[in-house]
N, C-alpha and C positions, 0 to 999 in steps of 0.2 A: 149852669153850675157856677157858683161864686168862686172866684180865685182867692186863695189865702196867701198871706205873706210867706208862710213856711209850711212845708209838709214834712211830717215826722214819719218816716217809713220804718215800721217795726217788723223785723224778721220773725216770721212764724214757721220757718222751715223745721221740719221734723225728719230726722234720719232714723234708720232702723236701729233698734236697741243694740247696744254694744259697738256702735260705730266709733272708731277711734277719735274722730273729730267732734263727736257729740253734736248737739244742735241747740239752737236758740229756744225752740219750743220745750225741749227737754229741761232747759235751765229756767223756765218760767216766763218766757216771752208772751205767751197767750194771756196770762193774767196781767202782765204789765201793759199790754195793748188795751185790754178792756179798761183798766184803771186810768190809763192815759186819756183815752177818749172821754171817759166820764169827768175827769178833772178839767180837761179843756172846756167842756160844756159848762161845768160848774163855775169856772172862772170867767165865763163869757168870752173865751178866746176862740171857740170853735167856728163861729160864723165868719170871722174876718181874718184873724191873726194866724191861726194854725189849725191843721187837720192831721189827725193820726190816721195813717193808712197801713193796712197789712200788706206784707210782701213776702216773697219767697227768699231764697238764700241771697245774702249780700256779700258772700265770700269773706265773712269775718267770723267764721266759726270759732276760732281760737279765743275770741274776745266776747262771745255772746253772753247774754242777750245783747243784741245790737240794734241801734236806732240810727238811721241816716237822716240828717236834717238837710233838706233842700229848700231853696237854692244855695244854701251856705256851704254845701259840700263838707259837712262836719259829720264824722262818724263817732257815735258814742258806743263804748263797749263795757261789758260787765255791769250793765244797768240792772238795778234792783228796784223794787217797789219804793224803798226808802229814798231813792234818787229822784223820783218824779217831781216832788215839790221844787227841788233845786233846778231841774230842767225847765219847769214851767216858769219859775221866777226869771231865769235867763232869757226865755222867749220874750217875756214882757219888757225886759231891759235891753233886748237886742244884743245879748252877750252869748258867750259859749261857756259851758261848764268844763273848764280846762282839765280837771282831774279825771273826767270821763272820756275826753276826746282821745281818739286813737290815731296815732301817726301813721300815714300810709306806708312808711318804711317798715312798720311792724309786720307787714304782709309780704314783703319781698323775701323770697326763698332762694332765688337764683342770683348769683353774683353779677351776671350779665345784666339782669334787670336793675340791680342797684346802681350800676354804672350808667345805665340809660337815664335813670332818674336825676343824675347829677349833671347832665349836659345842659 
């Protein structure tokens, strides 16, 4: 298996209808995943630069659809089909799409956890 510079993990998790958290799949991540794979291939990035892979829950339900970029440890949230060209352009330039990047603090719900992050 050839190693890529980056792996884009697209959450395809689907929760039961009516779940208060919702899910990335419910918000269109399955279509985003397919389009991302096709776009990487079309741009010639799929063999060496980046690979889109499907995954289960990334614990970013509130910001879905979510894409985790590794090894950069960047989480993109609220991704739409319209965002894919900008994400791909950033991959080529070795940059991050700041407006889509989710801050880990956004997921802290316990004040004890927030204090631990500041140490």
